[in-house]
mmCIF file of the N, C-alpha and C atoms, coordinates in Angstrom:
data_MODEL
# 
_entry.id   MODEL 
# 
loop_
_atom_site.group_PDB 
_atom_site.id 
_atom_site.type_symbol 
_atom_site.label_atom_id 
_atom_site.label_alt_id 
_atom_site.label_comp_id 
_atom_site.label_asym_id 
_atom_site.label_entity_id 
_atom_site.label_seq_id 
_atom_site.pdbx_PDB_ins_code 
_atom_site.Cartn_x 
_atom_site.Cartn_y 
_atom_site.Cartn_z 
_atom_site.occupancy 
_atom_site.B_iso_or_equiv 
_atom_site.pdbx_formal_charge 
_atom_site.auth_seq_id 
_atom_site.auth_comp_id 
_atom_site.auth_asym_id 
_atom_site.auth_atom_id 
_atom_site.pdbx_PDB_model_num 
ATOM 1   N N  . MET A 1 1  ? -38.955 -67.827 -64.305 1.00 0.00 ? 1  MET A N  1 
ATOM 2   C CA . MET A 1 1  ? -39.615 -66.629 -64.793 1.00 0.00 ? 1  MET A CA 1 
ATOM 3   C C  . MET A 1 1  ? -40.105 -65.775 -63.623 1.00 0.00 ? 1  MET A C  1 
ATOM 4   N N  . GLU A 1 2  ? -40.752 -66.421 -62.650 1.00 0.00 ? 2  GLU A N  1 
ATOM 5   C CA . GLU A 1 2  ? -41.300 -65.679 -61.516 1.00 0.00 ? 2  GLU A CA 1 
ATOM 6   C C  . GLU A 1 2  ? -40.197 -65.003 -60.724 1.00 0.00 ? 2  GLU A C  1 
ATOM 7   N N  . ALA A 1 3  ? -39.067 -65.685 -60.556 1.00 0.00 ? 3  ALA A N  1 
ATOM 8   C CA . ALA A 1 3  ? -37.964 -65.112 -59.785 1.00 0.00 ? 3  ALA A CA 1 
ATOM 9   C C  . ALA A 1 3  ? -37.411 -63.862 -60.454 1.00 0.00 ? 3  ALA A C  1 
ATOM 10  N N  . SER A 1 4  ? -37.318 -63.875 -61.771 1.00 0.00 ? 4  SER A N  1 
ATOM 11  C CA . SER A 1 4  ? -36.803 -62.688 -62.457 1.00 0.00 ? 4  SER A CA 1 
ATOM 12  C C  . SER A 1 4  ? -37.796 -61.536 -62.376 1.00 0.00 ? 4  SER A C  1 
ATOM 13  N N  . LEU A 1 5  ? -39.096 -61.835 -62.418 1.00 0.00 ? 5  LEU A N  1 
ATOM 14  C CA . LEU A 1 5  ? -40.100 -60.779 -62.274 1.00 0.00 ? 5  LEU A CA 1 
ATOM 15  C C  . LEU A 1 5  ? -40.057 -60.163 -60.886 1.00 0.00 ? 5  LEU A C  1 
ATOM 16  N N  . VAL A 1 6  ? -39.958 -61.004 -59.869 1.00 0.00 ? 6  VAL A N  1 
ATOM 17  C CA . VAL A 1 6  ? -39.907 -60.511 -58.492 1.00 0.00 ? 6  VAL A CA 1 
ATOM 18  C C  . VAL A 1 6  ? -38.617 -59.721 -58.278 1.00 0.00 ? 6  VAL A C  1 
ATOM 19  N N  . GLY A 1 7  ? -37.516 -60.206 -58.801 1.00 0.00 ? 7  GLY A N  1 
ATOM 20  C CA . GLY A 1 7  ? -36.251 -59.478 -58.689 1.00 0.00 ? 7  GLY A CA 1 
ATOM 21  C C  . GLY A 1 7  ? -36.309 -58.125 -59.378 1.00 0.00 ? 7  GLY A C  1 
ATOM 22  N N  . SER A 1 8  ? -36.920 -58.072 -60.553 1.00 0.00 ? 8  SER A N  1 
ATOM 23  C CA . SER A 1 8  ? -37.076 -56.808 -61.273 1.00 0.00 ? 8  SER A CA 1 
ATOM 24  C C  . SER A 1 8  ? -37.947 -55.846 -60.486 1.00 0.00 ? 8  SER A C  1 
ATOM 25  N N  . GLU A 1 9  ? -39.031 -56.381 -59.934 1.00 0.00 ? 9  GLU A N  1 
ATOM 26  C CA . GLU A 1 9  ? -39.936 -55.542 -59.142 1.00 0.00 ? 9  GLU A CA 1 
ATOM 27  C C  . GLU A 1 9  ? -39.220 -54.968 -57.929 1.00 0.00 ? 9  GLU A C  1 
ATOM 28  N N  . MET A 1 10 ? -38.417 -55.784 -57.255 1.00 0.00 ? 10 MET A N  1 
ATOM 29  C CA . MET A 1 10 ? -37.699 -55.321 -56.069 1.00 0.00 ? 10 MET A CA 1 
ATOM 30  C C  . MET A 1 10 ? -36.683 -54.240 -56.433 1.00 0.00 ? 10 MET A C  1 
ATOM 31  N N  . CYS A 1 11 ? -35.996 -54.390 -57.554 1.00 0.00 ? 11 CYS A N  1 
ATOM 32  C CA . CYS A 1 11 ? -35.035 -53.365 -57.980 1.00 0.00 ? 11 CYS A CA 1 
ATOM 33  C C  . CYS A 1 11 ? -35.729 -52.050 -58.308 1.00 0.00 ? 11 CYS A C  1 
ATOM 34  N N  . ILE A 1 12 ? -36.857 -52.131 -58.990 1.00 0.00 ? 12 ILE A N  1 
ATOM 35  C CA . ILE A 1 12 ? -37.607 -50.918 -59.336 1.00 0.00 ? 12 ILE A CA 1 
ATOM 36  C C  . ILE A 1 12 ? -38.115 -50.234 -58.079 1.00 0.00 ? 12 ILE A C  1 
ATOM 37  N N  . ARG A 1 13 ? -38.705 -51.009 -57.166 1.00 0.00 ? 13 ARG A N  1 
ATOM 38  C CA . ARG A 1 13 ? -39.211 -50.409 -55.925 1.00 0.00 ? 13 ARG A CA 1 
ATOM 39  C C  . ARG A 1 13 ? -38.086 -49.833 -55.081 1.00 0.00 ? 13 ARG A C  1 
ATOM 40  N N  . ASP A 1 14 ? -36.949 -50.510 -55.061 1.00 0.00 ? 14 ASP A N  1 
ATOM 41  C CA . ASP A 1 14 ? -35.813 -50.013 -54.297 1.00 0.00 ? 14 ASP A CA 1 
ATOM 42  C C  . ASP A 1 14 ? -35.310 -48.696 -54.871 1.00 0.00 ? 14 ASP A C  1 
ATOM 43  N N  . SER A 1 15 ? -35.298 -48.588 -56.195 1.00 0.00 ? 15 SER A N  1 
ATOM 44  C CA . SER A 1 15 ? -34.849 -47.347 -56.812 1.00 0.00 ? 15 SER A CA 1 
ATOM 45  C C  . SER A 1 15 ? -35.829 -46.206 -56.552 1.00 0.00 ? 15 SER A C  1 
ATOM 46  N N  . LEU A 1 16 ? -37.117 -46.497 -56.485 1.00 0.00 ? 16 LEU A N  1 
ATOM 47  C CA . LEU A 1 16 ? -38.113 -45.459 -56.220 1.00 0.00 ? 16 LEU A CA 1 
ATOM 48  C C  . LEU A 1 16 ? -38.105 -44.981 -54.776 1.00 0.00 ? 16 LEU A C  1 
ATOM 49  N N  . THR A 1 17 ? -37.672 -45.848 -53.859 1.00 0.00 ? 17 THR A N  1 
ATOM 50  C CA . THR A 1 17 ? -37.690 -45.483 -52.447 1.00 0.00 ? 17 THR A CA 1 
ATOM 51  C C  . THR A 1 17 ? -36.327 -45.053 -51.928 1.00 0.00 ? 17 THR A C  1 
ATOM 52  N N  . GLY A 1 18 ? -35.408 -44.715 -52.819 1.00 0.00 ? 18 GLY A N  1 
ATOM 53  C CA . GLY A 1 18 ? -34.131 -44.149 -52.409 1.00 0.00 ? 18 GLY A CA 1 
ATOM 54  C C  . GLY A 1 18 ? -32.994 -45.129 -52.275 1.00 0.00 ? 18 GLY A C  1 
ATOM 55  N N  . GLY A 1 19 ? -33.129 -46.314 -52.810 1.00 0.00 ? 19 GLY A N  1 
ATOM 56  C CA . GLY A 1 19 ? -32.059 -47.296 -52.729 1.00 0.00 ? 19 GLY A CA 1 
ATOM 57  C C  . GLY A 1 19 ? -30.847 -46.928 -53.557 1.00 0.00 ? 19 GLY A C  1 
ATOM 58  N N  . PHE A 1 20 ? -31.056 -46.257 -54.686 1.00 0.00 ? 20 PHE A N  1 
ATOM 59  C CA . PHE A 1 20 ? -29.955 -45.920 -55.588 1.00 0.00 ? 20 PHE A CA 1 
ATOM 60  C C  . PHE A 1 20 ? -29.801 -44.417 -55.786 1.00 0.00 ? 20 PHE A C  1 
ATOM 61  N N  . THR A 1 21 ? -30.635 -43.636 -55.134 1.00 0.00 ? 21 THR A N  1 
ATOM 62  C CA . THR A 1 21 ? -30.577 -42.192 -55.295 1.00 0.00 ? 21 THR A CA 1 
ATOM 63  C C  . THR A 1 21 ? -30.429 -41.523 -53.936 1.00 0.00 ? 21 THR A C  1 
ATOM 64  N N  . GLU A 1 22 ? -30.001 -40.288 -53.965 1.00 0.00 ? 22 GLU A N  1 
ATOM 65  C CA . GLU A 1 22 ? -29.837 -39.548 -52.716 1.00 0.00 ? 22 GLU A CA 1 
ATOM 66  C C  . GLU A 1 22 ? -31.187 -39.236 -52.074 1.00 0.00 ? 22 GLU A C  1 
ATOM 67  N N  . SER A 1 23 ? -32.158 -38.921 -52.916 1.00 0.00 ? 23 SER A N  1 
ATOM 68  C CA . SER A 1 23 ? -33.493 -38.574 -52.424 1.00 0.00 ? 23 SER A CA 1 
ATOM 69  C C  . SER A 1 23 ? -34.513 -39.518 -53.071 1.00 0.00 ? 23 SER A C  1 
ATOM 70  N N  . PRO A 1 24 ? -35.383 -40.141 -52.288 1.00 0.00 ? 24 PRO A N  1 
ATOM 71  C CA . PRO A 1 24 ? -36.347 -41.069 -52.880 1.00 0.00 ? 24 PRO A CA 1 
ATOM 72  C C  . PRO A 1 24 ? -37.385 -40.366 -53.749 1.00 0.00 ? 24 PRO A C  1 
ATOM 73  N N  . VAL A 1 25 ? -37.854 -41.069 -54.764 1.00 0.00 ? 25 VAL A N  1 
ATOM 74  C CA . VAL A 1 25 ? -38.906 -40.571 -55.630 1.00 0.00 ? 25 VAL A CA 1 
ATOM 75  C C  . VAL A 1 25 ? -40.253 -40.732 -54.929 1.00 0.00 ? 25 VAL A C  1 
ATOM 76  N N  . VAL A 1 26 ? -40.418 -41.832 -54.224 1.00 0.00 ? 26 VAL A N  1 
ATOM 77  C CA . VAL A 1 26 ? -41.656 -42.137 -53.500 1.00 0.00 ? 26 VAL A CA 1 
ATOM 78  C C  . VAL A 1 26 ? -41.372 -42.035 -52.004 1.00 0.00 ? 26 VAL A C  1 
ATOM 79  N N  . TRP A 1 27 ? -42.225 -41.305 -51.288 1.00 0.00 ? 27 TRP A N  1 
ATOM 80  C CA . TRP A 1 27 ? -42.087 -41.161 -49.841 1.00 0.00 ? 27 TRP A CA 1 
ATOM 81  C C  . TRP A 1 27 ? -43.192 -41.930 -49.162 1.00 0.00 ? 27 TRP A C  1 
ATOM 82  N N  . TYR A 1 28 ? -42.851 -42.717 -48.156 1.00 0.00 ? 28 TYR A N  1 
ATOM 83  C CA . TYR A 1 28 ? -43.833 -43.458 -47.379 1.00 0.00 ? 28 TYR A CA 1 
ATOM 84  C C  . TYR A 1 28 ? -43.899 -42.865 -45.975 1.00 0.00 ? 28 TYR A C  1 
ATOM 85  N N  . ASP A 1 29 ? -45.101 -42.641 -45.493 1.00 0.00 ? 29 ASP A N  1 
ATOM 86  C CA . ASP A 1 29 ? -45.311 -42.151 -44.140 1.00 0.00 ? 29 ASP A CA 1 
ATOM 87  C C  . ASP A 1 29 ? -45.318 -43.359 -43.208 1.00 0.00 ? 29 ASP A C  1 
ATOM 88  N N  . ASN A 1 30 ? -44.301 -43.474 -42.352 1.00 0.00 ? 30 ASN A N  1 
ATOM 89  C CA . ASN A 1 30 ? -44.185 -44.647 -41.484 1.00 0.00 ? 30 ASN A CA 1 
ATOM 90  C C  . ASN A 1 30 ? -45.324 -44.756 -40.479 1.00 0.00 ? 30 ASN A C  1 
ATOM 91  N N  . THR A 1 31 ? -46.072 -43.689 -40.276 1.00 0.00 ? 31 THR A N  1 
ATOM 92  C CA . THR A 1 31 ? -47.247 -43.805 -39.397 1.00 0.00 ? 31 THR A CA 1 
ATOM 93  C C  . THR A 1 31 ? -48.394 -44.506 -40.107 1.00 0.00 ? 31 THR A C  1 
ATOM 94  N N  . GLU A 1 32 ? -48.312 -44.637 -41.431 1.00 0.00 ? 32 GLU A N  1 
ATOM 95  C CA . GLU A 1 32 ? -49.368 -45.262 -42.219 1.00 0.00 ? 32 GLU A CA 1 
ATOM 96  C C  . GLU A 1 32 ? -49.030 -46.694 -42.628 1.00 0.00 ? 32 GLU A C  1 
ATOM 97  N N  . ASN A 1 33 ? -47.858 -47.188 -42.277 1.00 0.00 ? 33 ASN A N  1 
ATOM 98  C CA . ASN A 1 33 ? -47.506 -48.579 -42.580 1.00 0.00 ? 33 ASN A CA 1 
ATOM 99  C C  . ASN A 1 33 ? -46.892 -49.218 -41.337 1.00 0.00 ? 33 ASN A C  1 
ATOM 100 N N  . LEU A 1 34 ? -46.445 -50.438 -41.462 1.00 0.00 ? 34 LEU A N  1 
ATOM 101 C CA . LEU A 1 34 ? -45.919 -51.176 -40.307 1.00 0.00 ? 34 LEU A CA 1 
ATOM 102 C C  . LEU A 1 34 ? -44.593 -50.624 -39.785 1.00 0.00 ? 34 LEU A C  1 
ATOM 103 N N  . GLY A 1 35 ? -43.879 -49.887 -40.610 1.00 0.00 ? 35 GLY A N  1 
ATOM 104 C CA . GLY A 1 35 ? -42.577 -49.369 -40.216 1.00 0.00 ? 35 GLY A CA 1 
ATOM 105 C C  . GLY A 1 35 ? -41.451 -50.374 -40.405 1.00 0.00 ? 35 GLY A C  1 
ATOM 106 N N  . VAL A 1 36 ? -41.772 -51.554 -40.889 1.00 0.00 ? 36 VAL A N  1 
ATOM 107 C CA . VAL A 1 36 ? -40.772 -52.590 -41.169 1.00 0.00 ? 36 VAL A CA 1 
ATOM 108 C C  . VAL A 1 36 ? -40.433 -52.510 -42.651 1.00 0.00 ? 36 VAL A C  1 
ATOM 109 N N  . ARG A 1 37 ? -39.140 -52.474 -42.950 1.00 0.00 ? 37 ARG A N  1 
ATOM 110 C CA . ARG A 1 37 ? -38.724 -52.338 -44.346 1.00 0.00 ? 37 ARG A CA 1 
ATOM 111 C C  . ARG A 1 37 ? -37.836 -53.491 -44.781 1.00 0.00 ? 37 ARG A C  1 
ATOM 112 N N  . LEU A 1 38 ? -37.971 -53.866 -46.029 1.00 0.00 ? 38 LEU A N  1 
ATOM 113 C CA . LEU A 1 38 ? -37.110 -54.829 -46.691 1.00 0.00 ? 38 LEU A CA 1 
ATOM 114 C C  . LEU A 1 38 ? -36.212 -54.001 -47.597 1.00 0.00 ? 38 LEU A C  1 
ATOM 115 N N  . ALA A 1 39 ? -34.968 -53.798 -47.180 1.00 0.00 ? 39 ALA A N  1 
ATOM 116 C CA . ALA A 1 39 ? -34.058 -52.810 -47.788 1.00 0.00 ? 39 ALA A CA 1 
ATOM 117 C C  . ALA A 1 39 ? -34.689 -51.434 -47.543 1.00 0.00 ? 39 ALA A C  1 
ATOM 118 N N  . THR A 1 40 ? -35.153 -50.755 -48.588 1.00 0.00 ? 40 THR A N  1 
ATOM 119 C CA . THR A 1 40 ? -35.806 -49.459 -48.398 1.00 0.00 ? 40 THR A CA 1 
ATOM 120 C C  . THR A 1 40 ? -37.305 -49.519 -48.646 1.00 0.00 ? 40 THR A C  1 
ATOM 121 N N  . ILE A 1 41 ? -37.826 -50.718 -48.912 1.00 0.00 ? 41 ILE A N  1 
ATOM 122 C CA . ILE A 1 41 ? -39.229 -50.889 -49.295 1.00 0.00 ? 41 ILE A CA 1 
ATOM 123 C C  . ILE A 1 41 ? -40.049 -51.318 -48.077 1.00 0.00 ? 41 ILE A C  1 
ATOM 124 N N  . PRO A 1 42 ? -41.173 -50.640 -47.804 1.00 0.00 ? 42 PRO A N  1 
ATOM 125 C CA . PRO A 1 42 ? -42.032 -51.107 -46.714 1.00 0.00 ? 42 PRO A CA 1 
ATOM 126 C C  . PRO A 1 42 ? -42.475 -52.552 -46.961 1.00 0.00 ? 42 PRO A C  1 
ATOM 127 N N  . LEU A 1 43 ? -42.463 -53.346 -45.913 1.00 0.00 ? 43 LEU A N  1 
ATOM 128 C CA . LEU A 1 43 ? -42.731 -54.781 -46.035 1.00 0.00 ? 43 LEU A CA 1 
ATOM 129 C C  . LEU A 1 43 ? -44.064 -55.061 -46.699 1.00 0.00 ? 43 LEU A C  1 
ATOM 130 N N  . GLU A 1 44 ? -45.135 -54.383 -46.283 1.00 0.00 ? 44 GLU A N  1 
ATOM 131 C CA . GLU A 1 44 ? -46.443 -54.670 -46.863 1.00 0.00 ? 44 GLU A CA 1 
ATOM 132 C C  . GLU A 1 44 ? -46.505 -54.268 -48.330 1.00 0.00 ? 44 GLU A C  1 
ATOM 133 N N  . ASP A 1 45 ? -45.761 -53.249 -48.736 1.00 0.00 ? 45 ASP A N  1 
ATOM 134 C CA . ASP A 1 45 ? -45.735 -52.850 -50.134 1.00 0.00 ? 45 ASP A CA 1 
ATOM 135 C C  . ASP A 1 45 ? -45.020 -53.898 -50.981 1.00 0.00 ? 45 ASP A C  1 
ATOM 136 N N  . ALA A 1 46 ? -43.904 -54.406 -50.464 1.00 0.00 ? 46 ALA A N  1 
ATOM 137 C CA . ALA A 1 46 ? -43.176 -55.463 -51.176 1.00 0.00 ? 46 ALA A CA 1 
ATOM 138 C C  . ALA A 1 46 ? -44.030 -56.724 -51.295 1.00 0.00 ? 46 ALA A C  1 
ATOM 139 N N  . PHE A 1 47 ? -44.725 -57.087 -50.217 1.00 0.00 ? 47 PHE A N  1 
ATOM 140 C CA . PHE A 1 47 ? -45.583 -58.269 -50.225 1.00 0.00 ? 47 PHE A CA 1 
ATOM 141 C C  . PHE A 1 47 ? -46.735 -58.093 -51.212 1.00 0.00 ? 47 PHE A C  1 
ATOM 142 N N  . TYR A 1 48 ? -47.389 -56.941 -51.177 1.00 0.00 ? 48 TYR A N  1 
ATOM 143 C CA . TYR A 1 48 ? -48.524 -56.675 -52.060 1.00 0.00 ? 48 TYR A CA 1 
ATOM 144 C C  . TYR A 1 48 ? -48.106 -56.704 -53.535 1.00 0.00 ? 48 TYR A C  1 
ATOM 145 N N  . GLY A 1 49 ? -46.996 -56.042 -53.857 1.00 0.00 ? 49 GLY A N  1 
ATOM 146 C CA . GLY A 1 49 ? -46.526 -56.022 -55.245 1.00 0.00 ? 49 GLY A CA 1 
ATOM 147 C C  . GLY A 1 49 ? -46.145 -57.399 -55.746 1.00 0.00 ? 49 GLY A C  1 
ATOM 148 N N  . THR A 1 50 ? -45.464 -58.155 -54.894 1.00 0.00 ? 50 THR A N  1 
ATOM 149 C CA . THR A 1 50 ? -45.076 -59.513 -55.263 1.00 0.00 ? 50 THR A CA 1 
ATOM 150 C C  . THR A 1 50 ? -46.306 -60.392 -55.445 1.00 0.00 ? 50 THR A C  1 
ATOM 151 N N  . LEU A 1 51 ? -47.290 -60.230 -54.589 1.00 0.00 ? 51 LEU A N  1 
ATOM 152 C CA . LEU A 1 51 ? -48.532 -60.997 -54.700 1.00 0.00 ? 51 LEU A CA 1 
ATOM 153 C C  . LEU A 1 51 ? -49.259 -60.679 -56.005 1.00 0.00 ? 51 LEU A C  1 
ATOM 154 N N  . LEU A 1 52 ? -49.287 -59.427 -56.405 1.00 0.00 ? 52 LEU A N  1 
ATOM 155 C CA . LEU A 1 52 ? -49.920 -59.058 -57.672 1.00 0.00 ? 52 LEU A CA 1 
ATOM 156 C C  . LEU A 1 52 ? -49.215 -59.700 -58.863 1.00 0.00 ? 52 LEU A C  1 
ATOM 157 N N  . ILE A 1 53 ? -47.897 -59.655 -58.865 1.00 0.00 ? 53 ILE A N  1 
ATOM 158 C CA . ILE A 1 53 ? -47.144 -60.233 -59.982 1.00 0.00 ? 53 ILE A CA 1 
ATOM 159 C C  . ILE A 1 53 ? -47.304 -61.750 -60.019 1.00 0.00 ? 53 ILE A C  1 
ATOM 160 N N  . LEU A 1 54 ? -47.114 -62.412 -58.874 1.00 0.00 ? 54 LEU A N  1 
ATOM 161 C CA . LEU A 1 54 ? -47.211 -63.874 -58.855 1.00 0.00 ? 54 LEU A CA 1 
ATOM 162 C C  . LEU A 1 54 ? -48.636 -64.354 -59.119 1.00 0.00 ? 54 LEU A C  1 
ATOM 163 N N  . GLY A 1 55 ? -49.627 -63.593 -58.671 1.00 0.00 ? 55 GLY A N  1 
ATOM 164 C CA . GLY A 1 55 ? -51.021 -63.946 -58.959 1.00 0.00 ? 55 GLY A CA 1 
ATOM 165 C C  . GLY A 1 55 ? -51.313 -63.891 -60.449 1.00 0.00 ? 55 GLY A C  1 
ATOM 166 N N  . THR A 1 56 ? -50.807 -62.863 -61.109 1.00 0.00 ? 56 THR A N  1 
ATOM 167 C CA . THR A 1 56 ? -50.997 -62.730 -62.556 1.00 0.00 ? 56 THR A CA 1 
ATOM 168 C C  . THR A 1 56 ? -50.313 -63.875 -63.295 1.00 0.00 ? 56 THR A C  1 
ATOM 169 N N  . VAL A 1 57 ? -49.090 -64.186 -62.915 1.00 0.00 ? 57 VAL A N  1 
ATOM 170 C CA . VAL A 1 57 ? -48.351 -65.285 -63.554 1.00 0.00 ? 57 VAL A CA 1 
ATOM 171 C C  . VAL A 1 57 ? -49.066 -66.612 -63.317 1.00 0.00 ? 57 VAL A C  1 
ATOM 172 N N  . TYR A 1 58 ? -49.546 -66.838 -62.097 1.00 0.00 ? 58 TYR A N  1 
ATOM 173 C CA . TYR A 1 58 ? -50.240 -68.085 -61.767 1.00 0.00 ? 58 TYR A CA 1 
ATOM 174 C C  . TYR A 1 58 ? -51.468 -68.281 -62.662 1.00 0.00 ? 58 TYR A C  1 
ATOM 175 N N  . PHE A 1 59 ? -52.315 -67.253 -62.729 1.00 0.00 ? 59 PHE A N  1 
ATOM 176 C CA . PHE A 1 59 ? -53.532 -67.408 -63.526 1.00 0.00 ? 59 PHE A CA 1 
ATOM 177 C C  . PHE A 1 59 ? -53.239 -67.477 -65.021 1.00 0.00 ? 59 PHE A C  1 
ATOM 178 N N  . TYR A 1 60 ? -52.214 -66.771 -65.489 1.00 0.00 ? 60 TYR A N  1 
ATOM 179 C CA . TYR A 1 60 ? -51.830 -66.868 -66.891 1.00 0.00 ? 60 TYR A CA 1 
ATOM 180 C C  . TYR A 1 60 ? -51.421 -68.305 -67.224 1.00 0.00 ? 60 TYR A C  1 
ATOM 181 N N  . GLU A 1 61 ? -50.549 -68.872 -66.389 1.00 0.00 ? 61 GLU A N  1 
ATOM 182 C CA . GLU A 1 61 ? -50.091 -70.240 -66.645 1.00 0.00 ? 61 GLU A CA 1 
ATOM 183 C C  . GLU A 1 61 ? -51.231 -71.246 -66.524 1.00 0.00 ? 61 GLU A C  1 
ATOM 184 N N  . LYS A 1 62 ? -52.137 -71.036 -65.590 1.00 0.00 ? 62 LYS A N  1 
ATOM 185 C CA . LYS A 1 62 ? -53.269 -71.938 -65.423 1.00 0.00 ? 62 LYS A CA 1 
ATOM 186 C C  . LYS A 1 62 ? -54.170 -71.916 -66.662 1.00 0.00 ? 62 LYS A C  1 
ATOM 187 N N  . PHE A 1 63 ? -54.517 -70.721 -67.133 1.00 0.00 ? 63 PHE A N  1 
ATOM 188 C CA . PHE A 1 63 ? -55.386 -70.613 -68.301 1.00 0.00 ? 63 PHE A CA 1 
ATOM 189 C C  . PHE A 1 63 ? -54.674 -71.044 -69.576 1.00 0.00 ? 63 PHE A C  1 
ATOM 190 N N  . GLU A 1 64 ? -53.377 -70.801 -69.655 1.00 0.00 ? 64 GLU A N  1 
ATOM 191 C CA . GLU A 1 64 ? -52.615 -71.231 -70.830 1.00 0.00 ? 64 GLU A CA 1 
ATOM 192 C C  . GLU A 1 64 ? -52.552 -72.758 -70.898 1.00 0.00 ? 64 GLU A C  1 
ATOM 193 N N  . ALA A 1 65 ? -52.360 -73.414 -69.747 1.00 0.00 ? 65 ALA A N  1 
ATOM 194 C CA . ALA A 1 65 ? -52.344 -74.876 -69.720 1.00 0.00 ? 65 ALA A CA 1 
ATOM 195 C C  . ALA A 1 65 ? -53.703 -75.437 -70.112 1.00 0.00 ? 65 ALA A C  1 
ATOM 196 N N  . LYS A 1 66 ? -54.771 -74.803 -69.639 1.00 0.00 ? 66 LYS A N  1 
ATOM 197 C CA . LYS A 1 66 ? -56.125 -75.245 -69.982 1.00 0.00 ? 66 LYS A CA 1 
ATOM 198 C C  . LYS A 1 66 ? -56.373 -75.076 -71.482 1.00 0.00 ? 66 LYS A C  1 
ATOM 199 N N  . ARG A 1 67 ? -55.900 -73.957 -72.038 1.00 0.00 ? 67 ARG A N  1 
ATOM 200 C CA . ARG A 1 67 ? -56.082 -73.706 -73.482 1.00 0.00 ? 67 ARG A CA 1 
ATOM 201 C C  . ARG A 1 67 ? -55.271 -74.703 -74.296 1.00 0.00 ? 67 ARG A C  1 
ATOM 202 N N  . SER A 1 68 ? -54.053 -74.978 -73.866 1.00 0.00 ? 68 SER A N  1 
ATOM 203 C CA . SER A 1 68 ? -53.210 -75.947 -74.578 1.00 0.00 ? 68 SER A CA 1 
ATOM 204 C C  . SER A 1 68 ? -53.819 -77.334 -74.553 1.00 0.00 ? 68 SER A C  1 
ATOM 205 N N  . LEU A 1 69 ? -54.405 -77.700 -73.433 1.00 0.00 ? 69 LEU A N  1 
ATOM 206 C CA . LEU A 1 69 ? -55.047 -78.991 -73.304 1.00 0.00 ? 69 LEU A CA 1 
ATOM 207 C C  . LEU A 1 69 ? -56.249 -79.096 -74.231 1.00 0.00 ? 69 LEU A C  1 
ATOM 208 N N  . SER A 1 70 ? -57.044 -78.041 -74.319 1.00 0.00 ? 70 SER A N  1 
ATOM 209 C CA . SER A 1 70 ? -58.218 -78.086 -75.182 1.00 0.00 ? 70 SER A CA 1 
ATOM 210 C C  . SER A 1 70 ? -57.819 -78.065 -76.659 1.00 0.00 ? 70 SER A C  1 
ATOM 211 N N  . LEU A 1 71 ? -56.720 -77.414 -77.011 1.00 0.00 ? 71 LEU A N  1 
ATOM 212 C CA . LEU A 1 71 ? -56.259 -77.402 -78.393 1.00 0.00 ? 71 LEU A CA 1 
ATOM 213 C C  . LEU A 1 71 ? -55.687 -78.756 -78.802 1.00 0.00 ? 71 LEU A C  1 
ATOM 214 N N  . SER A 1 72 ? -55.030 -79.424 -77.874 1.00 0.00 ? 72 SER A N  1 
ATOM 215 C CA . SER A 1 72 ? -54.435 -80.732 -78.198 1.00 0.00 ? 72 SER A CA 1 
ATOM 216 C C  . SER A 1 72 ? -55.486 -81.828 -78.308 1.00 0.00 ? 72 SER A C  1 
ATOM 217 N N  . SER A 1 73 ? -56.648 -81.640 -77.686 1.00 0.00 ? 73 SER A N  1 
ATOM 218 C CA . SER A 1 73 ? -57.687 -82.657 -77.772 1.00 0.00 ? 73 SER A CA 1 
ATOM 219 C C  . SER A 1 73 ? -58.554 -82.519 -79.007 1.00 0.00 ? 73 SER A C  1 
ATOM 220 N N  . GLU A 1 74 ? -58.373 -81.445 -79.758 1.00 0.00 ? 74 GLU A N  1 
ATOM 221 C CA . GLU A 1 74 ? -59.187 -81.259 -80.979 1.00 0.00 ? 74 GLU A CA 1 
ATOM 222 C C  . GLU A 1 74 ? -58.654 -82.037 -82.129 1.00 0.00 ? 74 GLU A C  1 
# 
């Protein structure tokens, strides 16, 4: 599940930064970031977005497991 979410996020970000279009929808000022890109996505942006998605999935699964455990003990 996490891999498909990260893959979807990377495709969306790539399309916004000019990966599939002649002109990007989102412009990044390289003086304001590291200047290192993963495909067309600034590295820190890709890392931050992936961290947000995986963090949400992690806590969802953690709380869901806790809820399932409490429901099974009733």
